[in-house]
N, C-alpha and C positions, 0 to 999 in steps of 0.2 A: 913443248910440254904443256899440258893443260893444268889448271889449278886443281887441287884436290885436298881433302882432309883424310888423314889416316889415323884411326883411333881404335885400338883393341883393348877393351877393359878387362879381358880375361887373364887371370893369373895362371901361368902354366907350370905345373910340377912335372919334372921328367926324371926318370931313373929307377933304379932297383928298389930304393926305399921310399919312393914318393908317397905311397899309400899310407905311410906312417903319419903323414900330416893331414889326412882326410878329416878326422874328427875335429881337430883344433881349428881347421880352416872353416868348417861348417858351423861352428858354435855361434857365430855372430848373426846367423839368420833365423834362429829359433830353436825349437826342440822337437817338432813333429815333422818327420821326413818321409816322403814317399819314394821308395826305390822302384825304378822302372827298368825292366829288362825284357829280353826276347824269349828265346826258347830255353832249353834246359842246360845249355853249355856252361853258363855261369854257375849253375847249381852243381853240375857234375864235376867241374874243375875245382870246386871248393871256394871259388872267389866270393860268391854271395855270402856264404857262411863266415868267411874271413872278414868281410866288410861289416856284417851285422854284429859280429863279436866286437869289432872296434867301436861301433856306434852305441852299443847296448847301454853303457853307463850314462850317457848324456842325451840320448834321443829316444823318443817313441817312434818305432819303425813300422811302416806299412808297406805293402808290396803291390805292384801292378805288373803282371807278367803277360807274355804272349804277344808282344809287339812284332808285327810282321816284317819281313825283309823290305817290302815297299809299304811303309806304315800306312794303315788305313784310318780313315776318319772315325770309324766305329770305335777303335781302340782309344783314340784321343778323347772322344766323348765320354767313354767309361772312366778314363783317368781323370778328366776334369771334374766329373761328378763326384768321384771318390775324394778328390782334394777338398771339395766343398763340404761333403758329408763328414769327413774326418778332421776338418779344420787344419789342413796341412800347411806348414810354414815354408817348406822348401822341397825341391825335387832332386834326387840323385839318379842320374842316368848311368846304367852299367851295361856297356855293350858297344856296338859299332854305330855307324852313322844313322841307321834307321831308328835305333833306340833313342839316340840323341835328338834327332829331328822330331820324333814323336813327343819327347819330353818337352821340347820347346813349345810345341803346340798345346800340350797339356798345361804347361806353366802359364801360358797366355789365356787359355780357355777357362782356367780355374778362377780368373779374375773378372769374368764378364757374365752377363745373364742371357747371352745369346749363343746360338750354335757356333762352335769353334770353326766350322767350315766357312763361316762368313768372313773369316780372315783371308781365305784363299779364293773361293769362288763367290759368285753373286756380287754383293755390295763391296767386297774386299775392305772390310772395316780396318781402321788403323790399329796396330798393336801398341797400346799406350801403357800397359802395365802387365807384369808377369811375376809369378813366384820366383824367388831365387833358384837358380839352376846350377848344379855341380855335375861333372861328368868323370867317369872312370872308363877309359877307352880300351877296348879289347881287340880292335882291328884297325889297321892302317888303310884308310880308303877315302872317306868323304871329307875329312877335315872339319866336320861340323862342330868339333870341340872348341874351335877358335873362330866361329862365325856367328852371326845373328840370323842366318837363313835356315829354313826347313822346307822340305818337299814332302807333301802329303798326298795320298791317293784317295779317291772317292769312287767306290765300285758302283754306286747308284748312278753317277753321272758319267762314268768312264773317263775321269779326268785325273791327271797327276800334275799338281801345281806347286810352285814354290812361292815363298813369301819370307820377308825379313822384317825385323824390327829391333831396335836397340835394346829394349827391355829383356829380350830373350838371349842376349849374349850370356854364355856361362860365366858365373862369377869366378870359378876356378875349374881347371881340368887336370886330370892326373894321368900321365902317360908312362907306363912301365912296359918297355918292350917285351919283357918276359911273358906278359899276358897275351901276346900275339903268337907265341911259339906253337900253340895247338890249333891255330887257324888252318882249316883244310886247304889243300893245294889249290883247288878251284877258286876259293874265296880270296886267297893270297894273290892269285893271278888277276882276278877281276878287280881287286882293290888297287893293284899296281896300275892297271889300265885306267881306272877312275882317276887316280892321282895325276897320271900323265895327261889325261884329257883336260883336267882343270888348268894345268899350266898351258897347254896348247891353245885353249880357248882365249887366253889372254895374250899369248905370244903372237898369234896371227891376228893382227889388227892394222888398221890403216890411219887411224886418227891421232896417234901419238908416236912421236919419235923419242924414245927414252932408252938410250944406249945401255945405261947401267942395269935397268930392269931386264932387258933382253939377255944380257950376259948372265944375270942371276937365274933367269928362267932356264937358260940352256944348262946351267950347272945343276939345277934341281931335276930336270929331265934326265940328264946323264946319271944322276944319283939314283933315280927310280930304276932305270934300265940295269945298271950294274948290280944294285942290291936286290932287285927282284929275282934275278938269276941266281944269286947266292942263296936267298931265302928259300927258293923252291928246291934247291939241292941240299940245303942244310937248314931245316926249319928252326933249329934252336941257335942259330948264329945271332948273337946279341947285337953285334954291330950292324949287320944287314937289317934286322928287324927294327932297330932303333933309327937307322937312316930313313927307312920307309915311313916310319911313324912320324918323324919330325918333318919330312918332306910333305906328307899329307896335310899336316896342320898349316904349313906355309903356302901350299899350292893354291889355296882358295880363300885366304883370310883378307883379301883386298889389296895386299901390298902390290901384287903384280898388275893390278888394274891401272895403277899410275895415272889416274884421271881420265882413263878412256871412257868415252860415252857409248861405246859399241857393245851390243848385246852378244851373247854367245850363240854359236851356230849349231853345234851338234847336240847340245843338251835338250833343246826343245823337241828335236826329232826323237831322241831316245825316250823322253818322258812319255810321248804318245805310245811308243812301243811298250813301255813298262805298264802304262795304264791299261792297255788292251790285252797284253799277254803275260803280265806279271813277271817279266824276265829280269834277271840280275842286271842292275844298272851299268856296272863296269863292263859286262859282256856286251850289252847293247852299244855302248860307246866304242868298244873295240871294233865291232863290225862296221859302224858308221864312219869313223874318222878317216880311214884311207879312201873310202868312196867319196866323201866330201872333199878331200884334198884333190882327188883326180877331177872332180867337177870344177873346182876352182881353177885348176891349171887349164882345162879345156875352155872354160868360159871367159877367163881374163888372163892372158899370158903374163901380165904384170905380176901376178901372184907367184909366178915361178921363182922369182928371185928370193922371196921370203922362204919358200919351201927349200930352195938350195941352201940358204943360210941355216935353216933348221937341220937339214941333213948333214951338212958339213960339221956343224958344231956338236951335234948330238951323236951321230953315227959315223962320222968320217966319210960321208958319201960325197961323190964327185959331182952329181947333178940332181935335179929335182926328181927324175924317175927312180934313180937309185935311192934317194931319200925315202920315198914312199915304199919301195920294195923292202928296205931295211926295217922300216916301221912295221910292215906286215910280217917280216921274219920274226921280229920281237913279239908281236901280239899273238900270232898264230903258231909260231914255232917255239920260241923260248917259253912263253906263257901257256901255250897249249890251248888257247881259246878258239872257239868256233869262228870261222872266217865269213860266215854268211848266216842269214836267218834260217834257211833250210837246214844247214848243218847244226843249228841250235834247236831244231825241232819245230820251227815256225814256218809254215808254208801257206801259200795261197792268200797272202795279204792283199787288201785293197789299198794299194799305194795312193791312188788319187783321193779316196775318201779320207785316208789318214792325213794327207797333205792339206786337204780342205779344213780339217779339224785343227791342225797345227797353225794354219794361217788365218783362222777365222777372225782374229782381232787385228790382222795386218801381216805384212811380210816380216820375215826374220831379217832385221837390219844388222847383219853380222859382218864378217870379213868381206864377204860379197852378199848383197841383198838376195834373199831367197824367197821367191814367190811360190805359189802352189805348183807350178810346172817344174820349178827347180827341185823342190822338196820331193815331188813325185819321182823325178829322175834319180835322185839320190837313193830313195827307198827302193826303187826297182833294182838299182845296182846292188843293194844289200841282200836281195833275195837269193 
């Protein structure tokens, strides 16, 4: 085991009545709040009106809408400028991971006099201060409600980059599984794939032997698989939606890293796909993960034992080949996600050029080191 520090300062409210505590929880951060959200779903569902009614007596409320599924730096710039113009005290993100990620970047950008993209690209300035952030989660997927990380896209540079900083940890997050009942089938499926990938990126590691965490990760992966199937068949099943929601929060909050110094393997590849083609993050990961696993098996036979462990614990598979086959059955059969880029409508990619971009700052030092040649091979297998 490696040494590590685990500190999550976010207070988590979970359950049917959790939004009743929203106003009282936010009072300590001021009186001027910017509500950040995406498209019209929070308006059509009545959630935005319900939240504004609750805040009306104690807060002056401003709004910033239109956050994209892969949040763009342009929206962050507008939000940060709005915070400065309106003297905003705090931000309330209402939506899924993209809205929460954008809100983190806005919260940090509101406290500096430079372009918020400088947190992500270019000089990568440190995130030293941010407005207080609260979140109301409407989709089980990224787990951003319990992390200090955010991933932002820049259309001008064709980059999608992640960055974290302790000041942008949400002060409190509110998780009511009922708010996910209306999430469309495709987004539910892509969200499940995203949660699963977050756990798998930590599970497949070489530098840490941590028996307890491996067993916990296997349990969370089984939780996603069992409950995603139920939620797709019965979208208003509270237990299934709740299990997915809580699994999403814990899949990426740092617990499963357990001191690992290893970077993730599939996410850098998918970020390049999203940056170029604006594809749904969970879908991209679903396409990449089995191809990456097959590359690992072929390149280093020692990886087969871990893949066997994964397959046996999560799917009841008897060997590494069956493990990957059952993962594919889940992703492409049960979830109904596209199994290739061409099936997702993306053809004629320049895999070598994408690999060069992914590895421009060095190889991906993940479960297996991936250089440009390796990344090209994995991308070509995804076509």
